[in-house]
PyMOL CGO cylinders between C-alpha atoms (Angstrom):
from pymol import cmd
from pymol.cgo import CYLINDER

trace = [
    CYLINDER, 20.55, 103.69, 89.69, 22.61, 100.59, 89.23, 0.3, 1, 1, 1, 1, 1, 1,
    CYLINDER, 22.61, 100.59, 89.23, 24.64, 102.43, 86.60, 0.3, 1, 1, 1, 1, 1, 1,
    CYLINDER, 24.64, 102.43, 86.60, 25.51, 105.27, 89.01, 0.3, 1, 1, 1, 1, 1, 1,
    CYLINDER, 25.51, 105.27, 89.01, 26.42, 102.81, 91.70, 0.3, 1, 1, 1, 1, 1, 1,
    CYLINDER, 26.42, 102.81, 91.70, 29.04, 101.16, 89.40, 0.3, 1, 1, 1, 1, 1, 1,
    CYLINDER, 29.04, 101.16, 89.40, 30.40, 104.55, 88.35, 0.3, 1, 1, 1, 1, 1, 1,
    CYLINDER, 30.40, 104.55, 88.35, 30.71, 105.66, 91.98, 0.3, 1, 1, 1, 1, 1, 1,
    CYLINDER, 30.71, 105.66, 91.98, 32.46, 102.43, 93.07, 0.3, 1, 1, 1, 1, 1, 1,
    CYLINDER, 32.46, 102.43, 93.07, 34.82, 102.54, 90.08, 0.3, 1, 1, 1, 1, 1, 1,
    CYLINDER, 34.82, 102.54, 90.08, 35.66, 106.19, 90.78, 0.3, 1, 1, 1, 1, 1, 1,
    CYLINDER, 35.66, 106.19, 90.78, 36.34, 105.51, 94.48, 0.3, 1, 1, 1, 1, 1, 1,
    CYLINDER, 36.34, 105.51, 94.48, 38.58, 102.54, 93.67, 0.3, 1, 1, 1, 1, 1, 1,
    CYLINDER, 38.58, 102.54, 93.67, 40.49, 104.61, 91.08, 0.3, 1, 1, 1, 1, 1, 1,
    CYLINDER, 40.49, 104.61, 91.08, 40.97, 107.54, 93.48, 0.3, 1, 1, 1, 1, 1, 1,
    CYLINDER, 40.97, 107.54, 93.48, 42.14, 105.28, 96.32, 0.3, 1, 1, 1, 1, 1, 1,
    CYLINDER, 42.14, 105.28, 96.32, 44.67, 103.49, 94.08, 0.3, 1, 1, 1, 1, 1, 1,
    CYLINDER, 44.67, 103.49, 94.08, 46.00, 106.82, 92.75, 0.3, 1, 1, 1, 1, 1, 1,
    CYLINDER, 46.00, 106.82, 92.75, 46.23, 108.23, 96.28, 0.3, 1, 1, 1, 1, 1, 1,
    CYLINDER, 46.23, 108.23, 96.28, 48.14, 105.26, 97.65, 0.3, 1, 1, 1, 1, 1, 1,
    CYLINDER, 48.14, 105.26, 97.65, 50.59, 105.36, 94.73, 0.3, 1, 1, 1, 1, 1, 1,
    CYLINDER, 50.59, 105.36, 94.73, 51.04, 109.10, 95.15, 0.3, 1, 1, 1, 1, 1, 1,
    CYLINDER, 51.04, 109.10, 95.15, 51.67, 108.93, 98.90, 0.3, 1, 1, 1, 1, 1, 1,
    CYLINDER, 51.67, 108.93, 98.90, 54.06, 105.98, 98.80, 0.3, 1, 1, 1, 1, 1, 1,
    CYLINDER, 54.06, 105.98, 98.80, 56.00, 107.29, 95.79, 0.3, 1, 1, 1, 1, 1, 1,
    CYLINDER, 56.00, 107.29, 95.79, 56.58, 110.69, 97.35, 0.3, 1, 1, 1, 1, 1, 1,
    CYLINDER, 56.58, 110.69, 97.35, 57.75, 109.39, 100.71, 0.3, 1, 1, 1, 1, 1, 1,
    CYLINDER, 57.75, 109.39, 100.71, 61.24, 110.72, 101.42, 0.3, 1, 1, 1, 1, 1, 1,
    CYLINDER, 61.24, 110.72, 101.42, 63.57, 107.86, 102.26, 0.3, 1, 1, 1, 1, 1, 1,
    CYLINDER, 63.57, 107.86, 102.26, 67.02, 107.90, 103.74, 0.3, 1, 1, 1, 1, 1, 1,
    CYLINDER, 67.02, 107.90, 103.74, 69.42, 105.91, 101.58, 0.3, 1, 1, 1, 1, 1, 1,
    CYLINDER, 69.42, 105.91, 101.58, 71.10, 104.67, 104.76, 0.3, 1, 1, 1, 1, 1, 1,
    CYLINDER, 71.10, 104.67, 104.76, 67.95, 103.18, 106.34, 0.3, 1, 1, 1, 1, 1, 1,
    CYLINDER, 67.95, 103.18, 106.34, 68.76, 99.68, 105.10, 0.3, 1, 1, 1, 1, 1, 1,
    CYLINDER, 68.76, 99.68, 105.10, 72.55, 99.87, 105.55, 0.3, 1, 1, 1, 1, 1, 1,
    CYLINDER, 72.55, 99.87, 105.55, 74.02, 99.25, 108.99, 0.3, 1, 1, 1, 1, 1, 1,
    CYLINDER, 74.02, 99.25, 108.99, 77.68, 100.25, 109.28, 0.3, 1, 1, 1, 1, 1, 1,
    CYLINDER, 77.68, 100.25, 109.28, 79.56, 98.56, 112.13, 0.3, 1, 1, 1, 1, 1, 1,
    CYLINDER, 79.56, 98.56, 112.13, 82.92, 99.03, 113.90, 0.3, 1, 1, 1, 1, 1, 1,
    CYLINDER, 82.92, 99.03, 113.90, 82.56, 102.82, 113.99, 0.3, 1, 1, 1, 1, 1, 1,
    CYLINDER, 82.56, 102.82, 113.99, 81.65, 103.23, 110.30, 0.3, 1, 1, 1, 1, 1, 1,
    CYLINDER, 81.65, 103.23, 110.30, 79.22, 105.95, 109.22, 0.3, 1, 1, 1, 1, 1, 1,
    CYLINDER, 79.22, 105.95, 109.22, 76.77, 105.85, 106.33, 0.3, 1, 1, 1, 1, 1, 1,
    CYLINDER, 76.77, 105.85, 106.33, 76.69, 108.50, 103.63, 0.3, 1, 1, 1, 1, 1, 1,
    CYLINDER, 76.69, 108.50, 103.63, 74.84, 108.18, 100.29, 0.3, 1, 1, 1, 1, 1, 1,
    CYLINDER, 74.84, 108.18, 100.29, 74.24, 104.46, 100.90, 0.3, 1, 1, 1, 1, 1, 1,
    CYLINDER, 74.24, 104.46, 100.90, 77.96, 103.69, 101.43, 0.3, 1, 1, 1, 1, 1, 1,
    CYLINDER, 77.96, 103.69, 101.43, 79.82, 103.07, 104.67, 0.3, 1, 1, 1, 1, 1, 1,
    CYLINDER, 79.82, 103.07, 104.67, 82.80, 105.26, 105.43, 0.3, 1, 1, 1, 1, 1, 1,
    CYLINDER, 82.80, 105.26, 105.43, 84.99, 103.01, 107.56, 0.3, 1, 1, 1, 1, 1, 1,
    CYLINDER, 84.99, 103.01, 107.56, 87.62, 103.90, 110.15, 0.3, 1, 1, 1, 1, 1, 1,
    CYLINDER, 87.62, 103.90, 110.15, 91.20, 103.33, 108.97, 0.3, 1, 1, 1, 1, 1, 1,
    CYLINDER, 91.20, 103.33, 108.97, 91.45, 99.88, 110.59, 0.3, 1, 1, 1, 1, 1, 1,
    CYLINDER, 91.45, 99.88, 110.59, 88.35, 98.37, 108.89, 0.3, 1, 1, 1, 1, 1, 1,
    CYLINDER, 88.35, 98.37, 108.89, 86.99, 97.90, 105.38, 0.3, 1, 1, 1, 1, 1, 1,
    CYLINDER, 86.99, 97.90, 105.38, 84.19, 96.07, 103.57, 0.3, 1, 1, 1, 1, 1, 1,
    CYLINDER, 84.19, 96.07, 103.57, 80.67, 97.09, 102.54, 0.3, 1, 1, 1, 1, 1, 1,
    CYLINDER, 80.67, 97.09, 102.54, 79.64, 97.44, 106.21, 0.3, 1, 1, 1, 1, 1, 1,
    CYLINDER, 79.64, 97.44, 106.21, 83.12, 97.93, 107.77, 0.3, 1, 1, 1, 1, 1, 1,
    CYLINDER, 83.12, 97.93, 107.77, 83.04, 94.29, 108.87, 0.3, 1, 1, 1, 1, 1, 1,
    CYLINDER, 83.04, 94.29, 108.87, 86.64, 93.36, 107.98, 0.3, 1, 1, 1, 1, 1, 1,
    CYLINDER, 86.64, 93.36, 107.98, 89.72, 94.21, 110.05, 0.3, 1, 1, 1, 1, 1, 1,
    CYLINDER, 89.72, 94.21, 110.05, 92.41, 95.40, 107.64, 0.3, 1, 1, 1, 1, 1, 1,
    CYLINDER, 92.41, 95.40, 107.64, 95.01, 93.72, 109.84, 0.3, 1, 1, 1, 1, 1, 1,
    CYLINDER, 95.01, 93.72, 109.84, 93.45, 90.33, 109.08, 0.3, 1, 1, 1, 1, 1, 1,
    CYLINDER, 93.45, 90.33, 109.08, 95.00, 90.60, 105.61, 0.3, 1, 1, 1, 1, 1, 1,
    CYLINDER, 95.00, 90.60, 105.61, 98.45, 90.47, 107.23, 0.3, 1, 1, 1, 1, 1, 1,
    CYLINDER, 98.45, 90.47, 107.23, 97.98, 88.26, 110.29, 0.3, 1, 1, 1, 1, 1, 1,
    CYLINDER, 97.98, 88.26, 110.29, 99.26, 84.74, 109.72, 0.3, 1, 1, 1, 1, 1, 1,
    CYLINDER, 99.26, 84.74, 109.72, 102.33, 82.69, 108.93, 0.3, 1, 1, 1, 1, 1, 1,
    CYLINDER, 102.33, 82.69, 108.93, 104.32, 83.22, 105.73, 0.3, 1, 1, 1, 1, 1, 1,
    CYLINDER, 104.32, 83.22, 105.73, 106.72, 80.56, 104.52, 0.3, 1, 1, 1, 1, 1, 1,
    CYLINDER, 106.72, 80.56, 104.52, 109.54, 81.55, 102.21, 0.3, 1, 1, 1, 1, 1, 1,
    CYLINDER, 109.54, 81.55, 102.21, 113.22, 82.34, 102.23, 0.3, 1, 1, 1, 1, 1, 1,
    CYLINDER, 113.22, 82.34, 102.23, 115.45, 85.13, 103.48, 0.3, 1, 1, 1, 1, 1, 1,
    CYLINDER, 115.45, 85.13, 103.48, 118.40, 86.09, 101.27, 0.3, 1, 1, 1, 1, 1, 1,
    CYLINDER, 118.40, 86.09, 101.27, 121.35, 88.40, 101.83, 0.3, 1, 1, 1, 1, 1, 1,
    CYLINDER, 121.35, 88.40, 101.83, 124.29, 89.01, 99.51, 0.3, 1, 1, 1, 1, 1, 1,
    CYLINDER, 124.29, 89.01, 99.51, 127.30, 87.00, 100.65, 0.3, 1, 1, 1, 1, 1, 1,
    CYLINDER, 127.30, 87.00, 100.65, 125.31, 84.85, 103.09, 0.3, 1, 1, 1, 1, 1, 1,
    CYLINDER, 125.31, 84.85, 103.09, 123.48, 81.56, 102.64, 0.3, 1, 1, 1, 1, 1, 1,
    CYLINDER, 123.48, 81.56, 102.64, 119.77, 81.68, 101.86, 0.3, 1, 1, 1, 1, 1, 1,
    CYLINDER, 119.77, 81.68, 101.86, 117.74, 80.44, 104.79, 0.3, 1, 1, 1, 1, 1, 1,
    CYLINDER, 117.74, 80.44, 104.79, 114.27, 78.96, 104.79, 0.3, 1, 1, 1, 1, 1, 1,
    CYLINDER, 114.27, 78.96, 104.79, 112.19, 81.15, 107.03, 0.3, 1, 1, 1, 1, 1, 1,
    CYLINDER, 112.19, 81.15, 107.03, 108.71, 81.60, 108.36, 0.3, 1, 1, 1, 1, 1, 1,
    CYLINDER, 108.71, 81.60, 108.36, 107.58, 85.10, 109.19, 0.3, 1, 1, 1, 1, 1, 1,
    CYLINDER, 107.58, 85.10, 109.19, 104.89, 85.34, 111.85, 0.3, 1, 1, 1, 1, 1, 1,
    CYLINDER, 104.89, 85.34, 111.85, 102.59, 88.37, 111.94, 0.3, 1, 1, 1, 1, 1, 1,
    CYLINDER, 102.59, 88.37, 111.94, 100.24, 88.89, 114.89, 0.3, 1, 1, 1, 1, 1, 1,
    CYLINDER, 100.24, 88.89, 114.89, 98.15, 91.68, 116.42, 0.3, 1, 1, 1, 1, 1, 1,
    CYLINDER, 98.15, 91.68, 116.42, 99.85, 93.79, 119.07, 0.3, 1, 1, 1, 1, 1, 1,
    CYLINDER, 99.85, 93.79, 119.07, 97.13, 95.10, 121.47, 0.3, 1, 1, 1, 1, 1, 1,
    CYLINDER, 97.13, 95.10, 121.47, 95.89, 97.79, 119.07, 0.3, 1, 1, 1, 1, 1, 1,
    CYLINDER, 95.89, 97.79, 119.07, 93.91, 96.85, 115.90, 0.3, 1, 1, 1, 1, 1, 1,
    CYLINDER, 93.91, 96.85, 115.90, 96.33, 98.77, 113.64, 0.3, 1, 1, 1, 1, 1, 1,
    CYLINDER, 96.33, 98.77, 113.64, 99.58, 97.60, 115.31, 0.3, 1, 1, 1, 1, 1, 1,
    CYLINDER, 99.58, 97.60, 115.31, 101.16, 94.30, 114.31, 0.3, 1, 1, 1, 1, 1, 1,
    CYLINDER, 101.16, 94.30, 114.31, 104.29, 92.50, 115.39, 0.3, 1, 1, 1, 1, 1, 1,
    CYLINDER, 104.29, 92.50, 115.39, 106.47, 90.81, 112.81, 0.3, 1, 1, 1, 1, 1, 1,
    CYLINDER, 106.47, 90.81, 112.81, 108.83, 87.99, 113.82, 0.3, 1, 1, 1, 1, 1, 1,
    CYLINDER, 108.83, 87.99, 113.82, 111.54, 86.96, 111.32, 0.3, 1, 1, 1, 1, 1, 1,
    CYLINDER, 111.54, 86.96, 111.32, 114.94, 85.22, 111.04, 0.3, 1, 1, 1, 1, 1, 1,
    CYLINDER, 114.94, 85.22, 111.04, 118.13, 86.54, 109.49, 0.3, 1, 1, 1, 1, 1, 1,
    CYLINDER, 118.13, 86.54, 109.49, 121.71, 85.28, 109.11, 0.3, 1, 1, 1, 1, 1, 1,
    CYLINDER, 121.71, 85.28, 109.11, 125.09, 86.84, 109.44, 0.3, 1, 1, 1, 1, 1, 1,
    CYLINDER, 125.09, 86.84, 109.44, 128.28, 84.84, 109.47, 0.3, 1, 1, 1, 1, 1, 1,
    CYLINDER, 128.28, 84.84, 109.47, 127.49, 81.42, 110.90, 0.3, 1, 1, 1, 1, 1, 1,
    CYLINDER, 127.49, 81.42, 110.90, 124.69, 82.75, 113.08, 0.3, 1, 1, 1, 1, 1, 1,
    CYLINDER, 124.69, 82.75, 113.08, 120.94, 82.80, 112.47, 0.3, 1, 1, 1, 1, 1, 1,
    CYLINDER, 120.94, 82.80, 112.47, 118.90, 85.05, 114.74, 0.3, 1, 1, 1, 1, 1, 1,
    CYLINDER, 118.90, 85.05, 114.74, 115.19, 85.64, 115.22, 0.3, 1, 1, 1, 1, 1, 1,
    CYLINDER, 115.19, 85.64, 115.22, 114.01, 89.20, 115.74, 0.3, 1, 1, 1, 1, 1, 1,
    CYLINDER, 114.01, 89.20, 115.74, 110.65, 90.88, 116.31, 0.3, 1, 1, 1, 1, 1, 1,
    CYLINDER, 110.65, 90.88, 116.31, 109.58, 94.38, 115.26, 0.3, 1, 1, 1, 1, 1, 1,
    CYLINDER, 109.58, 94.38, 115.26, 106.30, 96.26, 115.68, 0.3, 1, 1, 1, 1, 1, 1,
    CYLINDER, 106.30, 96.26, 115.68, 104.68, 98.27, 112.91, 0.3, 1, 1, 1, 1, 1, 1,
    CYLINDER, 104.68, 98.27, 112.91, 101.52, 100.14, 111.95, 0.3, 1, 1, 1, 1, 1, 1,
    CYLINDER, 101.52, 100.14, 111.95, 99.24, 99.21, 109.06, 0.3, 1, 1, 1, 1, 1, 1,
    CYLINDER, 99.24, 99.21, 109.06, 99.47, 101.64, 106.15, 0.3, 1, 1, 1, 1, 1, 1,
    CYLINDER, 99.47, 101.64, 106.15, 96.54, 101.58, 103.72, 0.3, 1, 1, 1, 1, 1, 1,
    CYLINDER, 96.54, 101.58, 103.72, 96.03, 97.84, 103.84, 0.3, 1, 1, 1, 1, 1, 1,
    CYLINDER, 96.03, 97.84, 103.84, 99.06, 96.99, 101.65, 0.3, 1, 1, 1, 1, 1, 1,
    CYLINDER, 99.06, 96.99, 101.65, 102.07, 97.70, 103.85, 0.3, 1, 1, 1, 1, 1, 1,
    CYLINDER, 102.07, 97.70, 103.85, 103.24, 97.88, 107.43, 0.3, 1, 1, 1, 1, 1, 1,
    CYLINDER, 103.24, 97.88, 107.43, 105.28, 100.90, 108.49, 0.3, 1, 1, 1, 1, 1, 1,
    CYLINDER, 105.28, 100.90, 108.49, 108.05, 99.73, 110.79, 0.3, 1, 1, 1, 1, 1, 1,
    CYLINDER, 108.05, 99.73, 110.79, 110.15, 102.46, 112.38, 0.3, 1, 1, 1, 1, 1, 1,
    CYLINDER, 110.15, 102.46, 112.38, 113.88, 102.34, 111.75, 0.3, 1, 1, 1, 1, 1, 1,
    CYLINDER, 113.88, 102.34, 111.75, 116.05, 100.99, 114.54, 0.3, 1, 1, 1, 1, 1, 1,
    CYLINDER, 116.05, 100.99, 114.54, 118.96, 103.23, 115.51, 0.3, 1, 1, 1, 1, 1, 1,
    CYLINDER, 118.96, 103.23, 115.51, 121.61, 102.48, 118.10, 0.3, 1, 1, 1, 1, 1, 1,
    CYLINDER, 121.61, 102.48, 118.10, 124.49, 104.95, 117.91, 0.3, 1, 1, 1, 1, 1, 1,
    CYLINDER, 124.49, 104.95, 117.91, 125.87, 104.65, 114.38, 0.3, 1, 1, 1, 1, 1, 1,
    CYLINDER, 125.87, 104.65, 114.38, 124.13, 101.30, 113.75, 0.3, 1, 1, 1, 1, 1, 1,
    CYLINDER, 124.13, 101.30, 113.75, 120.87, 101.45, 111.77, 0.3, 1, 1, 1, 1, 1, 1,
    CYLINDER, 120.87, 101.45, 111.77, 118.23, 99.02, 110.46, 0.3, 1, 1, 1, 1, 1, 1,
    CYLINDER, 118.23, 99.02, 110.46, 115.42, 100.07, 108.11, 0.3, 1, 1, 1, 1, 1, 1,
    CYLINDER, 115.42, 100.07, 108.11, 112.45, 97.97, 107.06, 0.3, 1, 1, 1, 1, 1, 1,
    CYLINDER, 112.45, 97.97, 107.06, 109.92, 97.74, 104.22, 0.3, 1, 1, 1, 1, 1, 1,
    CYLINDER, 109.92, 97.74, 104.22, 107.07, 95.23, 104.37, 0.3, 1, 1, 1, 1, 1, 1,
    CYLINDER, 107.07, 95.23, 104.37, 104.48, 94.89, 101.58, 0.3, 1, 1, 1, 1, 1, 1,
    CYLINDER, 104.48, 94.89, 101.58, 101.64, 92.48, 100.96, 0.3, 1, 1, 1, 1, 1, 1,
    CYLINDER, 101.64, 92.48, 100.96, 99.99, 91.47, 97.71, 0.3, 1, 1, 1, 1, 1, 1,
    CYLINDER, 99.99, 91.47, 97.71, 96.76, 90.19, 99.28, 0.3, 1, 1, 1, 1, 1, 1,
    CYLINDER, 96.76, 90.19, 99.28, 95.37, 88.89, 95.98, 0.3, 1, 1, 1, 1, 1, 1,
    CYLINDER, 95.37, 88.89, 95.98, 97.99, 86.13, 95.94, 0.3, 1, 1, 1, 1, 1, 1,
    CYLINDER, 97.99, 86.13, 95.94, 98.96, 86.25, 99.66, 0.3, 1, 1, 1, 1, 1, 1,
    CYLINDER, 98.96, 86.25, 99.66, 102.58, 87.13, 98.83, 0.3, 1, 1, 1, 1, 1, 1,
    CYLINDER, 102.58, 87.13, 98.83, 104.64, 88.99, 101.42, 0.3, 1, 1, 1, 1, 1, 1,
    CYLINDER, 104.64, 88.99, 101.42, 107.87, 90.83, 100.68, 0.3, 1, 1, 1, 1, 1, 1,
    CYLINDER, 107.87, 90.83, 100.68, 110.01, 92.09, 103.54, 0.3, 1, 1, 1, 1, 1, 1,
    CYLINDER, 110.01, 92.09, 103.54, 113.26, 94.01, 103.07, 0.3, 1, 1, 1, 1, 1, 1,
    CYLINDER, 113.26, 94.01, 103.07, 115.76, 94.98, 105.74, 0.3, 1, 1, 1, 1, 1, 1,
    CYLINDER, 115.76, 94.98, 105.74, 118.77, 97.23, 105.24, 0.3, 1, 1, 1, 1, 1, 1,
    CYLINDER, 118.77, 97.23, 105.24, 121.36, 96.95, 107.99, 0.3, 1, 1, 1, 1, 1, 1,
    CYLINDER, 121.36, 96.95, 107.99, 124.15, 99.54, 108.17, 0.3, 1, 1, 1, 1, 1, 1,
    CYLINDER, 124.15, 99.54, 108.17, 126.98, 98.92, 110.64, 0.3, 1, 1, 1, 1, 1, 1,
    CYLINDER, 126.98, 98.92, 110.64, 128.16, 102.58, 110.76, 0.3, 1, 1, 1, 1, 1, 1,
    CYLINDER, 128.16, 102.58, 110.76, 125.99, 105.25, 109.14, 0.3, 1, 1, 1, 1, 1, 1,
    CYLINDER, 125.99, 105.25, 109.14, 128.80, 107.84, 109.55, 0.3, 1, 1, 1, 1, 1, 1,
    CYLINDER, 128.80, 107.84, 109.55, 131.24, 105.79, 107.46, 0.3, 1, 1, 1, 1, 1, 1,
    CYLINDER, 131.24, 105.79, 107.46, 130.56, 105.68, 103.70, 0.3, 1, 1, 1, 1, 1, 1,
    CYLINDER, 130.56, 105.68, 103.70, 132.54, 102.44, 103.34, 0.3, 1, 1, 1, 1, 1, 1,
    CYLINDER, 132.54, 102.44, 103.34, 130.73, 100.76, 106.23, 0.3, 1, 1, 1, 1, 1, 1,
    CYLINDER, 130.73, 100.76, 106.23, 129.21, 97.31, 105.75, 0.3, 1, 1, 1, 1, 1, 1,
    CYLINDER, 129.21, 97.31, 105.75, 125.64, 97.46, 104.44, 0.3, 1, 1, 1, 1, 1, 1,
    CYLINDER, 125.64, 97.46, 104.44, 123.63, 94.24, 104.27, 0.3, 1, 1, 1, 1, 1, 1,
    CYLINDER, 123.63, 94.24, 104.27, 120.37, 93.96, 102.31, 0.3, 1, 1, 1, 1, 1, 1,
    CYLINDER, 120.37, 93.96, 102.31, 118.10, 91.16, 103.53, 0.3, 1, 1, 1, 1, 1, 1,
    CYLINDER, 118.10, 91.16, 103.53, 115.11, 90.19, 101.41, 0.3, 1, 1, 1, 1, 1, 1,
    CYLINDER, 115.11, 90.19, 101.41, 112.31, 87.82, 102.31, 0.3, 1, 1, 1, 1, 1, 1,
    CYLINDER, 112.31, 87.82, 102.31, 109.74, 86.58, 99.82, 0.3, 1, 1, 1, 1, 1, 1,
    CYLINDER, 109.74, 86.58, 99.82, 107.06, 84.20, 100.99, 0.3, 1, 1, 1, 1, 1, 1,
    CYLINDER, 107.06, 84.20, 100.99, 103.44, 83.13, 100.81, 0.3, 1, 1, 1, 1, 1, 1,
    CYLINDER, 103.44, 83.13, 100.81, 100.74, 82.85, 103.45, 0.3, 1, 1, 1, 1, 1, 1,
    CYLINDER, 100.74, 82.85, 103.45, 100.06, 79.36, 104.76, 0.3, 1, 1, 1, 1, 1, 1,
]
cmd.load_cgo(trace, "trace")
């Protein structure tokens, strides 16, 4: 009798272990159960798909934070003295809009100007061209976030209808403080 008792107990223990392994191994799990996407991100196949203004494993980083700050460097323009400059970049109300404040020289005058742009893919800011009659200014701003280097180019055309009109190319190169 003792023999059958051991066999029965051993069999019951074996069946209960096999059953628990079978039921827990076959449980369907959602790969997104443990991943919490924030800032409007959605989970798919255990990865967060972030809105255009955020990135990171859980959409926790504002892309604009890469740009926001002070950049010290110099502004150059052919025929004009190089000026030491600090470019300031700040948020403008909307998480994908930034304002850029910079200095530039012409003649004996140095001016400070501010433009507003939209983040483009986390590496550049699209700044619309400024047009006033025949006068035109275009902008290109790029960031190498690995080394915090900012390049900012401005092309100023005094009269776009005149091929021999004065065109000034301003170039800023600086690093984030």
